[in-house]
Biopython code that builds the backbone (N, CA, C, O; Angstrom):
import numpy as np
from Bio.PDB.StructureBuilder import StructureBuilder

atoms = [
    (1, "MET", "N", (-12.441, 2.824, 7.354)),
    (1, "MET", "CA", (-12.521, 2.989, 5.726)),
    (1, "MET", "C", (-13.048, 1.926, 4.740)),
    (1, "MET", "O", (-12.894, 0.710, 4.624)),
    (2, "SER", "N", (-13.484, 2.535, 4.317)),
    (2, "SER", "CA", (-15.002, 2.026, 3.099)),
    (2, "SER", "C", (-13.800, 1.242, 1.821)),
    (2, "SER", "O", (-13.025, 1.889, 1.117)),
    (3, "GLU", "N", (-13.937, -0.051, 1.823)),
    (3, "GLU", "CA", (-13.204, -0.708, 0.553)),
    (3, "GLU", "C", (-13.663, -0.639, -0.704)),
    (3, "GLU", "O", (-12.961, -1.015, -1.643)),
    (4, "ASP", "N", (-14.984, -0.115, -0.888)),
    (4, "ASP", "CA", (-15.308, -0.177, -2.333)),
    (4, "ASP", "C", (-14.770, 1.076, -2.858)),
    (4, "ASP", "O", (-14.906, 1.118, -4.081)),
    (5, "THR", "N", (-14.186, 2.149, -2.346)),
    (5, "THR", "CA", (-13.120, 2.937, -2.416)),
    (5, "THR", "C", (-11.905, 2.647, -3.422)),
    (5, "THR", "O", (-10.873, 2.092, -3.046)),
    (6, "PRO", "N", (-12.184, 3.190, -5.084)),
    (6, "PRO", "CA", (-10.778, 2.616, -5.382)),
    (6, "PRO", "C", (-9.632, 3.208, -4.820)),
    (6, "PRO", "O", (-9.850, 3.934, -3.850)),
    (7, "THR", "N", (-8.351, 3.067, -5.225)),
    (7, "THR", "CA", (-6.659, 3.904, -5.075)),
    (7, "THR", "C", (-7.538, 4.646, -6.011)),
    (7, "THR", "O", (-8.726, 4.363, -6.168)),
    (8, "PRO", "N", (-6.933, 5.585, -6.614)),
    (8, "PRO", "CA", (-6.794, 6.790, -8.028)),
    (8, "PRO", "C", (-5.573, 6.205, -8.340)),
    (8, "PRO", "O", (-4.582, 5.778, -7.748)),
    (9, "THR", "N", (-5.972, 6.330, -9.437)),
    (9, "THR", "CA", (-4.915, 5.766, -10.228)),
    (9, "THR", "C", (-4.597, 7.064, -11.419)),
    (9, "THR", "O", (-5.292, 8.070, -11.558)),
    (10, "CYS", "N", (-3.434, 6.735, -12.152)),
    (10, "CYS", "CA", (-2.980, 8.026, -12.934)),
    (10, "CYS", "C", (-3.595, 8.183, -14.371)),
    (10, "CYS", "O", (-3.544, 7.297, -15.225)),
    (11, "SER", "N", (-4.246, 9.545, -14.557)),
    (11, "SER", "CA", (-4.986, 9.067, -16.083)),
    (11, "SER", "C", (-4.072, 9.321, -17.437)),
    (11, "SER", "O", (-4.520, 9.236, -18.580)),
    (12, "LYS", "N", (-2.770, 9.634, -17.111)),
    (12, "LYS", "CA", (-2.259, 9.328, -18.263)),
    (12, "LYS", "C", (-1.860, 7.769, -18.165)),
    (12, "LYS", "O", (-2.499, 6.919, -18.786)),
    (13, "CYS", "N", (-0.829, 7.470, -17.394)),
    (13, "CYS", "CA", (-0.080, 5.810, -17.470)),
    (13, "CYS", "C", (-1.098, 4.987, -17.091)),
    (13, "CYS", "O", (-1.085, 3.823, -17.491)),
    (14, "GLY", "N", (-2.145, 5.456, -16.262)),
    (14, "GLY", "CA", (-3.563, 4.419, -15.692)),
    (14, "GLY", "C", (-2.644, 3.368, -14.666)),
    (14, "GLY", "O", (-3.228, 2.600, -13.902)),
    (15, "THR", "N", (-1.629, 3.409, -14.718)),
    (15, "THR", "CA", (-1.015, 2.462, -13.663)),
    (15, "THR", "C", (-0.314, 2.745, -12.390)),
    (15, "THR", "O", (-0.174, 1.835, -11.573)),
    (16, "ALA", "N", (0.104, 3.846, -12.175)),
    (16, "ALA", "CA", (0.848, 4.207, -11.354)),
    (16, "ALA", "C", (-0.333, 4.744, -10.191)),
    (16, "ALA", "O", (-1.481, 4.881, -10.614)),
    (17, "THR", "N", (-0.075, 5.025, -8.834)),
    (17, "THR", "CA", (-0.934, 5.794, -7.743)),
    (17, "THR", "C", (-1.221, 7.591, -8.179)),
    (17, "THR", "O", (-0.382, 8.487, -8.086)),
    (18, "ALA", "N", (-2.029, 7.665, -8.448)),
    (18, "ALA", "CA", (-2.103, 9.095, -8.438)),
    (18, "ALA", "C", (-1.492, 9.899, -7.242)),
    (18, "ALA", "O", (-1.475, 9.318, -6.157)),
    (19, "GLY", "N", (-1.107, 10.867, -7.298)),
    (19, "GLY", "CA", (-0.469, 11.673, -6.544)),
    (19, "GLY", "C", (-0.784, 12.816, -5.816)),
    (19, "GLY", "O", (-1.979, 12.563, -5.661)),
    (20, "PRO", "N", (-0.645, 13.729, -5.332)),
    (20, "PRO", "CA", (-1.340, 15.219, -4.776)),
    (20, "PRO", "C", (-2.680, 15.546, -6.200)),
    (20, "PRO", "O", (-2.476, 15.377, -7.402)),
    (21, "GLY", "N", (-3.435, 15.829, -5.825)),
    (21, "GLY", "CA", (-4.596, 16.468, -7.028)),
    (21, "GLY", "C", (-5.267, 15.233, -7.342)),
    (21, "GLY", "O", (-6.487, 15.354, -7.453)),
    (22, "GLY", "N", (-4.703, 13.836, -7.552)),
    (22, "GLY", "CA", (-5.516, 12.411, -7.377)),
    (22, "GLY", "C", (-5.757, 11.898, -9.203)),
    (22, "GLY", "O", (-6.344, 10.869, -9.538)),
    (23, "ILE", "N", (-5.250, 12.731, -9.994)),
    (23, "ILE", "CA", (-5.388, 12.841, -11.181)),
    (23, "ILE", "C", (-4.137, 12.258, -11.931)),
    (23, "ILE", "O", (-4.437, 11.255, -12.579)),
    (24, "LEU", "N", (-2.725, 12.643, -12.021)),
    (24, "LEU", "CA", (-1.435, 11.973, -12.239)),
    (24, "LEU", "C", (-0.783, 11.418, -11.079)),
    (24, "LEU", "O", (-0.768, 11.763, -9.898)),
    (25, "CYS", "N", (-0.297, 10.559, -11.656)),
    (25, "CYS", "CA", (1.364, 10.671, -10.961)),
    (25, "CYS", "C", (2.137, 11.498, -11.204)),
    (25, "CYS", "O", (2.228, 12.154, -12.242)),
    (26, "PRO", "N", (3.041, 11.568, -9.874)),
    (26, "PRO", "CA", (4.126, 12.638, -10.129)),
    (26, "PRO", "C", (5.000, 12.302, -11.212)),
    (26, "PRO", "O", (5.543, 13.316, -11.650)),
    (27, "ASP", "N", (5.273, 11.449, -11.695)),
    (27, "ASP", "CA", (6.024, 11.403, -12.762)),
    (27, "ASP", "C", (5.332, 11.672, -13.896)),
    (27, "ASP", "O", (6.120, 12.196, -14.684)),
    (28, "CYS", "N", (3.991, 11.550, -14.487)),
    (28, "CYS", "CA", (3.874, 12.031, -15.508)),
    (28, "CYS", "C", (3.715, 13.253, -15.275)),
    (28, "CYS", "O", (4.024, 14.029, -16.179)),
    (29, "ARG", "N", (3.141, 13.847, -13.884)),
    (29, "ARG", "CA", (3.067, 15.220, -13.818)),
    (29, "ARG", "C", (3.630, 15.711, -14.137)),
    (29, "ARG", "O", (3.373, 16.417, -15.112)),
    (30, "THR", "N", (4.739, 15.697, -13.580)),
    (30, "THR", "CA", (6.627, 16.743, -13.674)),
    (30, "THR", "C", (7.180, 16.526, -15.521)),
    (30, "THR", "O", (7.858, 17.255, -16.246)),
    (31, "ALA", "N", (6.553, 15.270, -15.748)),
    (31, "ALA", "CA", (6.382, 15.261, -17.142)),
    (31, "ALA", "C", (6.047, 16.166, -18.397)),
    (31, "ALA", "O", (6.666, 16.601, -19.368)),
    (32, "ILE", "N", (4.509, 16.245, -17.798)),
    (32, "ILE", "CA", (3.968, 17.005, -18.360)),
    (32, "ILE", "C", (3.898, 18.696, -18.233)),
    (32, "ILE", "O", (3.722, 19.552, -19.100)),
    (33, "GLU", "N", (4.099, 18.790, -16.869)),
    (33, "GLU", "CA", (4.680, 19.935, -16.722)),
    (33, "GLU", "C", (6.115, 20.782, -17.375)),
    (33, "GLU", "O", (6.346, 21.977, -17.557)),
    (34, "ALA", "N", (6.983, 19.422, -17.634)),
    (34, "ALA", "CA", (8.223, 19.891, -18.484)),
    (34, "ALA", "C", (7.804, 20.522, -19.539)),
    (34, "ALA", "O", (8.335, 21.555, -19.947)),
    (35, "LEU", "N", (6.646, 19.868, -20.170)),
    (35, "LEU", "CA", (6.678, 20.268, -21.570)),
    (35, "LEU", "C", (5.413, 21.716, -21.500)),
    (35, "LEU", "O", (5.327, 22.501, -22.443)),
    (36, "ILE", "N", (5.016, 21.774, -20.931)),
    (36, "ILE", "CA", (4.434, 22.940, -20.812)),
    (36, "ILE", "C", (4.861, 24.128, -19.811)),
    (36, "ILE", "O", (4.173, 25.145, -19.730)),
    (37, "VAL", "N", (6.060, 23.939, -19.037)),
    (37, "VAL", "CA", (6.858, 25.140, -18.447)),
    (37, "VAL", "C", (7.658, 25.215, -19.511)),
    (37, "VAL", "O", (8.051, 24.162, -20.013)),
    (38, "LYS", "N", (8.042, 26.442, -20.048)),
    (38, "LYS", "CA", (9.202, 26.367, -20.979)),
    (38, "LYS", "C", (10.232, 27.683, -20.603)),
    (38, "LYS", "O", (11.275, 27.851, -21.235)),
]
sb = StructureBuilder()
sb.init_structure("model")
sb.init_model(0)
sb.init_chain("A")
sb.init_seg("    ")
for serial, (resi, resn, name, xyz) in enumerate(atoms, 1):
    if name == "N":
        sb.init_residue(resn, " ", resi, " ")
    sb.init_atom(name, np.array(xyz, "f"), 0.0, 1.0, " ", f" {name:<3s}", serial, name[0])
structure = sb.get_structure()
């Protein structure tokens, strides 16, 4: 494995590791979906 590939981090909070999809962590993704899906 290559060590120069950074662990993807959440693009919203910037601290948590990104979950499936590689953009948002599960917590932020759930929060955003809760706002969008009514």
